C-alpha positions in Angstrom: 89.4 95.5 124.0 89.2 94.3 127.4 85.7 92.6 126.7 87.2 91.1 123.3 90.4 89.7 124.4 92.0 87.9 127.4 95.5 86.8 127.8 97.0 84.4 130.3 100.0 82.2 130.8 99.2 78.7 129.4 99.2 76.3 131.9 101.8 73.6 131.8 103.8 72.3 128.5 102.5 72.8 125.4 103.8 71.2 121.9 103.3 71.9 118.1 103.8 69.2 115.9 104.0 69.5 111.7 104.6 66.6 109.4 105.4 64.1 112.3 108.1 66.7 113.9 108.0 68.6 117.1 108.7 72.1 116.0 108.1 73.7 119.2 107.7 73.0 122.8 107.1 75.6 125.9 106.4 76.0 129.3 106.0 79.8 128.7 103.1 79.9 126.2 100.2 82.4 126.5 96.6 81.6 125.9 94.7 84.0 124.1 91.0 83.9 124.3 89.1 86.2 121.9 85.1 86.2 122.2 83.4 83.7 119.9 86.5 82.0 119.0 88.2 78.7 120.7 91.6 79.7 122.8 94.6 80.0 120.8 98.0 79.3 122.1 101.0 81.6 121.4 104.7 80.1 121.7 107.4 82.4 122.5 109.5 82.5 119.4 112.8 81.3 121.4 110.8 77.9 121.8 110.2 77.2 118.0 112.4 75.6 115.8 112.2 78.8 113.3 114.3 77.0 110.7 111.1 75.2 109.7 109.3 78.4 109.0 109.3 80.5 105.7 107.7 83.9 105.6 104.6 83.9 103.9 102.8 86.8 101.5 99.7 86.4 103.6 98.8 89.1 105.8 95.7 89.5 107.8 94.3 92.2 110.2 92.5 91.8 113.3 90.8 95.0 114.6 91.8 94.1 118.2 95.2 92.8 117.7 96.5 94.5 114.4 98.5 93.2 111.3 99.7 89.5 111.5 102.5 88.5 109.4 102.1 84.3 108.2 104.5 81.5 107.7 104.4 78.5 106.0 106.2 75.1 107.5 108.5 73.4 105.8 108.4 69.4 106.2 110.8 66.8 104.9 108.0 66.0 102.4 105.8 69.3 101.7 105.2 72.8 102.4 102.3 73.9 104.7 101.0 76.8 103.6 100.2 79.7 105.9 100.0 77.2 108.9 101.4 80.1 111.6 101.2 83.6 112.4 102.8 86.3 114.4 102.1 89.8 115.4 105.5 91.8 115.2 104.1 94.9 116.2 100.4 94.2 117.9 98.3 96.8 119.4 99.2 98.0 122.9 96.3 96.1 124.6 97.7 93.0 123.4 101.5 93.5 123.5 102.1 90.3 125.5 101.9 88.3 122.4 104.4 90.1 120.5 107.5 87.8 119.8 105.0 85.0 119.8 103.8 82.6 117.1 100.7 80.8 116.8 99.5 77.9 114.5 96.3 76.8 112.6 95.6 73.1 114.3 94.3 70.9 111.5 95.0 67.6 109.9 99.0 68.3 109.5 99.4 70.6 112.4 98.6 69.8 115.9 98.9 72.1 119.1 98.4 70.3 122.3 99.2 70.1 126.1 101.5 67.6 127.2 
């Protein structure tokens, strides 16, 4: 696993925006880098406006991290399906991401350092 994934504190302040609203901001985010993938920022749940998230039925499994629950983001005008995920019980090698949320960036969701 050590060759596949590295986790470190994400430097600076990170923001996630969806539907024109800031739904998360953190100085305590983690950066997870997985071989052959772009780095992913994981936000502590306490730094995300959870009221914007609804549980999704989507569940995925990663051989390195475990089972991920997904969430849809509810904005004033729409629902952005399956835009966030969390490992509620990650494998011990990546236990640091427990209690954190990550987001799929795209046209309607942005994750950026400010």
